[in-house]
C-alpha positions in Angstrom: 0.0 0.0 0.0 1.4 3.4 -1.0 1.7 6.0 1.7 -0.1 9.2 0.6 1.9 12.3 1.5 -0.3 14.8 -0.2 -2.3 17.5 1.6 -6.0 16.6 1.7 -8.6 19.2 0.6 -10.1 19.0 4.1 -6.8 20.2 5.7 -6.5 23.0 3.2 -10.0 24.3 4.0 -9.3 24.5 7.8 -9.0 27.8 9.5 -7.3 28.6 12.7 -10.4 29.9 14.5 -9.5 28.9 18.1 -8.4 31.8 20.3 -5.2 30.5 21.8 -4.9 33.6 23.9 -8.3 33.3 25.6 -6.7 32.6 29.0 -4.7 35.8 28.6 -7.7 37.8 27.6 -9.7 36.6 30.6 -6.8 37.5 32.9 -6.3 40.9 31.4 -10.1 41.5 31.5 -10.0 41.0 35.3 -6.9 43.2 35.6 -8.5 46.0 33.6 -11.5 46.1 35.8 -9.5 45.7 39.0 -7.1 48.6 38.2 -9.7 51.0 36.8 -12.0 50.4 39.7 -9.2 50.8 42.2 -8.0 54.1 40.6 -11.6 55.2 40.1 -12.3 54.8 43.8 -9.1 55.7 45.5 -7.2 58.0 43.0 -10.2 59.8 41.3 -12.3 59.5 44.5 -15.4 58.6 42.6 -18.3 56.4 43.7 -18.6 52.8 42.7 -21.7 53.7 40.7 -19.7 56.3 38.8 -17.0 53.8 38.2 -19.3 51.3 36.6 -21.2 53.9 34.7 -18.2 55.7 33.2 -14.8 54.2 33.9 -15.8 50.7 32.9 -18.3 51.6 30.2 -15.8 51.0 27.4 -15.5 47.3 28.3 -19.1 46.6 27.3 -20.3 43.1 28.0 -16.9 42.2 29.4 -17.6 43.9 32.7 -18.1 41.5 35.6 -21.1 42.4 37.7 -22.4 45.9 38.4 -22.4 48.4 41.2 -24.7 46.2 43.3 -22.2 43.3 43.2 -20.4 40.6 41.2 -17.2 38.6 41.2 -15.2 41.4 42.8 -14.4 42.7 46.2 -13.6 46.3 47.3 -11.3 46.5 50.4 -11.7 50.1 51.7 -9.2 49.8 54.6 -6.5 48.4 52.3 -7.6 50.7 49.4 -7.6 47.7 47.1 -9.9 45.9 44.7 -9.9 42.2 43.7 -11.7 41.1 40.5 -12.2 37.5 39.3 -11.9 34.1 41.0 -13.4 30.7 40.4 -15.3 30.6 37.1 -14.5 34.2 36.4 -10.8 33.4 35.9 -7.8 34.3 38.1 -8.4 37.0 40.7 -6.3 40.1 40.1 -5.8 42.6 43.0 -4.9 46.3 42.5 -3.9 48.4 45.5 -3.5 52.2 45.9 0.1 53.2 46.9 1.2 56.5 48.2 2.4 58.9 45.5 1.9 56.4 42.7 -1.8 55.5 42.5 -3.0 51.9 42.1 -0.5 49.2 41.3 -1.8 45.9 39.8 -0.4 42.8 41.4 0.4 39.3 40.0 -2.5 36.8 40.0 -0.8 34.7 42.6 -0.5 37.6 45.1 -2.8 38.4 48.0 -3.7 41.3 50.3 -0.7 40.4 52.4 1.5 41.4 49.5 0.2 44.9 49.3 2.8 46.5 51.6 5.6 45.2 49.4 4.4 47.2 46.5 6.2 50.5 45.5 5.5 53.8 47.0 6.7 57.4 46.5 7.0 58.9 49.9 8.0 62.4 48.8 6.4 65.5 50.5 4.7 68.0 48.3 5.6 71.7 48.3 4.2 73.4 51.4 2.6 76.3 49.6 -1.2 75.9 49.2 -2.0 76.0 45.5 -5.3 77.7 46.3 -3.3 80.8 47.4 -1.1 80.8 44.3 -2.2 82.5 41.1 -2.7 80.4 37.9 -0.8 78.7 36.4 1.5 77.9 39.4 -1.6 77.5 41.5 -5.4 77.6 41.2 -6.2 81.1 42.4 -7.6 83.6 39.8 -7.5 80.8 37.3 -10.4 81.7 35.1 -10.4 85.1 33.4 -13.0 87.0 31.4 -13.1 86.3 27.7 -11.1 89.0 25.8 -13.1 91.3 23.6 -11.3 90.1 20.5 -12.9 86.6 20.9 -16.5 85.9 20.1 -18.0 84.6 23.4 -21.0 83.1 21.7 -18.9 81.1 19.3 -16.7 79.9 22.1 -19.8 78.7 24.0 -21.0 77.0 20.8 -17.7 75.2 20.6 -18.1 74.0 24.2 -21.6 72.8 23.5 -20.3 71.0 20.4 -17.8 69.2 22.7 -20.3 68.2 25.4 -23.5 67.6 23.4 -22.4 64.8 21.2 -24.7 62.9 18.8 -23.6 59.6 20.4 -23.5 58.6 24.1 -20.2 56.9 23.3 -18.5 60.2 23.3 -18.5 61.4 26.9 -16.8 64.7 27.5 -15.7 65.2 31.2 -13.9 68.5 31.0 -12.9 71.3 28.6 -10.3 74.0 29.1 -9.5 76.8 26.6 -6.4 78.7 27.6 -5.5 81.8 25.6 -2.4 83.9 26.2 -1.7 81.9 29.4 -5.2 82.5 30.9 -8.1 80.1 31.2 -10.9 81.8 29.3 -13.3 78.8 29.3 -13.6 75.9 31.8 -16.4 73.4 31.9 -17.0 70.1 33.6 -19.5 67.3 33.4 -21.8 66.5 36.3 -19.8 64.8 39.1 -16.4 66.2 37.9 -14.5 69.4 39.0 -11.1 70.9 38.6 -9.6 68.5 41.2 -10.9 65.2 39.6 -8.1 62.9 38.4 -8.7 60.5 35.6 -6.4 58.3 33.5 -4.4 60.0 30.8 -4.0 56.8 28.8 -1.4 57.6 26.0 -1.3 61.3 26.7 1.3 60.0 29.3 3.6 59.3 26.3 4.1 63.0 25.8 4.9 63.4 29.5 7.4 60.6 29.2 9.0 62.3 26.2 9.4 65.5 28.1 11.2 63.8 31.0 13.5 62.0 28.4 14.0 65.3 26.6 15.4 66.8 29.9 18.0 64.1 30.0 18.9 64.6 26.4 19.2 68.4 27.0 21.6 67.7 29.9 23.7 65.4 27.8 22.8 62.3 29.8 21.0 60.7 26.8 21.5 60.8 23.1 18.9 60.6 20.3 21.2 58.6 18.1 23.6 56.8 20.4 23.4 53.4 22.0 20.4 52.7 24.2 22.2 50.6 26.7 19.3 48.1 26.8 20.1 44.6 27.8 18.0 42.7 25.3 16.2 39.5 26.1 16.9 36.8 25.4 20.5 37.5 25.4 22.1 36.4 22.2 25.5 34.6 22.2 28.0 34.1 19.5 27.2 37.3 17.6 26.1 40.9 17.6 22.5 41.6 18.6 20.8 43.4 15.6 18.6 45.2 18.1 21.5 47.3 19.1 20.9 49.3 16.0 17.7 50.8 17.6 18.2 54.3 18.9 16.1 56.6 21.1 15.0 58.5 18.0 13.5 55.3 16.6 11.7 54.5 19.8 10.2 58.0 20.2 9.2 58.0 16.5 7.3 54.6 17.0 9.5 53.0 14.4 11.8 50.6 16.3 11.3 47.7 13.9 10.6 45.3 16.8 8.0 42.6 16.6 4.5 44.1 17.1 2.7 42.9 20.2 0.3 45.8 20.9 -1.4 46.1 17.5 -3.1 43.9 14.9 -5.9 42.9 17.3 -3.5 41.8 20.1 -4.0 44.8 22.4 -5.7 42.9 25.2 -4.0 39.5 24.8 -0.2 40.0 24.8 2.4 42.7 25.0 2.0 45.7 27.3 -1.5 44.4 28.2 0.2 41.9 30.6 2.2 44.7 32.3 -0.7 47.2 32.3 -3.3 44.9 33.7 -1.8 41.6 34.9 1.2 42.3 37.0 3.9 41.4 34.5 7.1 43.5 34.3 6.9 46.4 31.8 10.6 46.3 31.3 11.0 42.5 30.7 8.2 42.4 28.1 9.5 45.5 26.3 13.0 44.2 25.8 11.9 40.6 24.8 11.0 41.2 21.2 12.9 40.4 18.0 13.7 42.7 15.2 11.5 42.2 12.1 12.2 45.4 10.2 15.0 47.9 9.7 14.7 50.5 12.5 13.1 53.7 11.3 11.5 52.1 8.2 8.0 51.3 9.4 5.6 53.2 11.8 3.9 50.9 14.3 2.2 52.3 17.4 3.6 50.2 20.2 3.4 50.9 24.0 6.6 49.0 24.5 8.6 51.4 22.3 7.8 54.1 24.8 8.6 51.8 27.7 11.9 50.9 26.2 12.7 54.7 26.0 11.6 55.0 29.7 13.9 52.1 30.6 16.9 53.8 28.8 15.9 57.0 30.8 16.0 55.1 34.0 19.4 53.7 33.3 20.9 57.2 33.4 19.6 58.0 36.9 21.8 55.8 39.1 19.3 54.8 41.8 15.7 53.8 42.2 14.9 56.8 44.4 16.4 59.2 41.9 14.3 57.6 39.2 11.1 57.8 41.1 11.7 61.4 42.3 12.9 62.8 39.0 9.4 63.6 37.5 8.3 65.4 40.5 11.5 67.3 41.1 12.3 68.3 37.5 8.8 68.7 36.0 5.6 68.3 38.0 6.3 70.3 41.1 8.0 73.0 39.1 5.0 73.8 36.9 2.3 73.2 39.6 1.2 69.8 38.5 0.4 68.8 42.1 -2.6 66.6 41.2 -0.6 64.3 38.9 0.3 60.7 39.8 2.8 58.7 37.7 2.1 55.1 38.3 4.5 52.2 38.2 4.3 48.5 37.8 4.9 46.3 40.8 8.6 46.3 40.1 8.8 50.1 40.5 9.1 50.9 36.8 7.0 53.8 35.5 4.3 52.8 33.0 4.7 56.1 31.3 3.0 54.9 28.1 -0.4 55.2 29.7 -0.7 54.9 33.5 -0.8 58.5 34.7 -3.7 60.1 36.6 -4.3 63.8 36.5 -6.8 66.6 36.0 -7.6 69.1 33.3 -5.8 72.0 34.8 -2.6 70.1 35.3 -2.7 69.1 31.7 -3.3 72.7 30.8 -0.1 73.6 32.7 1.7 70.9 30.7 0.4 72.4 27.5 1.5 75.9 28.5 5.1 74.7 29.0 5.2 73.6 25.4 3.3 76.7 24.2 5.9 78.8 26.0 8.7 77.0 24.2 9.9 75.2 27.3 10.1 78.2 29.6 8.4 78.5 33.0 8.7 81.5 35.2 11.8 82.7 33.3 13.5 79.3 33.6 14.1 77.0 30.8 12.9 73.5 31.5 13.0 72.1 28.0 15.1 73.2 25.1 13.5 74.7 22.0 15.5 72.1 20.1 13.7 69.3 21.9 10.3 70.8 21.2 11.2 71.2 17.5 12.1 67.5 17.5 8.9 66.6 19.2 6.9 68.4 16.4 9.0 67.1 13.5 7.2 64.3 11.5 8.7 60.8 12.1 10.1 59.8 8.7 8.1 56.5 8.8 4.8 58.4 9.4 4.9 59.9 5.9 2.7 57.1 4.6 0.1 58.1 7.2 0.1 61.8 6.3 3.0 62.8 8.5 0.8 62.9 11.5 3.3 61.7 14.2 6.3 63.3 15.7 8.1 62.1 18.8 5.4 60.9 21.2 3.2 63.8 20.0 0.6 63.8 17.2 0.7 66.4 14.4 -1.9 67.8 12.1 -2.2 65.3 9.2 -1.7 66.5 5.7 -5.4 66.1 5.0 -6.3 68.7 7.7 -3.8 71.4 7.0 -6.3 73.5 5.1 -8.9 73.8 7.8 -6.8 73.9 11.0 -3.4 75.5 11.7 -0.7 73.3 10.2 1.7 74.0 13.2 -0.7 72.7 15.8 0.2 69.5 17.7 -1.4 67.4 20.3 -1.2 64.6 22.9 -3.7 61.8 22.4 -4.9 59.2 24.8 -7.5 56.4 24.6 -11.1 57.5 25.5 -10.5 61.0 24.3 -7.6 62.6 26.3 -6.2 65.6 24.4 -3.9 68.5 25.0 -3.9 70.6 21.8 -1.3 73.3 21.3 -1.9 76.0 18.7 1.1 78.3 18.7 -0.3 80.6 16.0 -3.3 81.5 18.2 -1.4 81.4 21.6 -3.8 78.7 22.5 -4.0 75.5 24.5 -7.1 73.3 24.6 -7.6 70.4 27.0 -10.4 67.9 26.5 -10.8 65.0 28.9 -13.2 62.2 28.1 -14.4 58.7 29.1 -15.4 57.7 25.5 -16.2 54.1 24.7 -17.5 52.0 21.8 -16.4 53.4 18.5 -15.3 56.6 20.2 -14.2 58.9 17.4 -14.0 62.3 19.1 -11.9 64.3 16.7 -9.4 66.7 18.3 -8.8 68.7 15.1 -12.5 69.2 14.7 -12.5 70.6 18.2 -9.7 73.0 17.4 -11.7 74.0 14.3 -14.8 74.8 16.4 -12.9 76.7 19.0 -11.2 78.8 16.4 -14.5 80.0 15.0 -14.5 82.4 17.9 -11.1 83.8 17.1 -10.4 86.7 14.7 -9.1 85.6 11.3 
């Protein structure tokens, strides 16, 4: 009998429809709910009802339970939340930590492990921000609308931002800052100027600012070696990943294997460090090179986190690393309501995990609008800001809409909004828009969900209808 080695038509017709990452997705789902609930309750200081109604809305039918109960437990004394267990998959605990916000723990950890999680025990400046004038403080923050600006048009733009045609676009706050002064400030019900919510990827622009400070001081180089110890360590030859530079990482064009895109966002990659207690550093450095660095634009959280790791390597000690953002940036420009969170290993998750309010983001925008100057002191070089706003070469195919951890006006929009505007952007509608030609900063915070789709350049267009041509 002859042995048939051919491929049968049945085999050819088969498709790989099984989700081999289903266990990861279940684990990450529990971690997402755990961390967002923990931060919603103990960082944002919102109610459990508000958390379910808004913070968790974007998860849709993946949410476990509701405000009346479910497979989760809130521990007020420990300031922790556990989600999952039994049929709901591995229980994931997130716990609030001083100076950092909530940290997600590994699935095999318990409440007894909370005290081993990182903290930032660093006192805040003693001056009460309520007694300091804006922008260093919150006194005299909102000023009358200048006569040169059409107040009715500005109100119409605000209504446009809040009164959306879909419930999936949920605006929480809107700031319009002109010539350094807040001329419009509006909040949704249950939100005020002290409410902290997650920045998502707007954090990337904060990360780039801190990194820029180290480049300005000569401690880092855009085009020199990163000093990353890649994993796995290759023996018997040169690691091709050593060709990756800081410029490539900040331009989202490292050439490393994609793990956060192509429908894998909540299955592998940074999802495991964001939501499941894995190391953000180990995951970031454990990817192979699949393209020439600089040749292909691919939005990857791990590219940002690799840049943050290279930044950490220049600071010498864990305490210097944890204190640097407060000492060099946040405290100096009055961002006292901003918490930069870490993973459980003490590494900043500066690709997403920052909690802050609209005014603090307004201050951050003003630093860039003022070309890196604050109270007569230079915090960031103009050269760095120019680099931040220069299109990444690999983004040309997209309309040159990305710089260095900042988004740029795409070619298709340069006829209806100022071409020199640029913006942070975070999931669920977190935007800081900077328009130098109109001396303008716009902050929009949201808790969008579903298809989302809130367009920041449309918002800029609407606000500018009130400005003289």
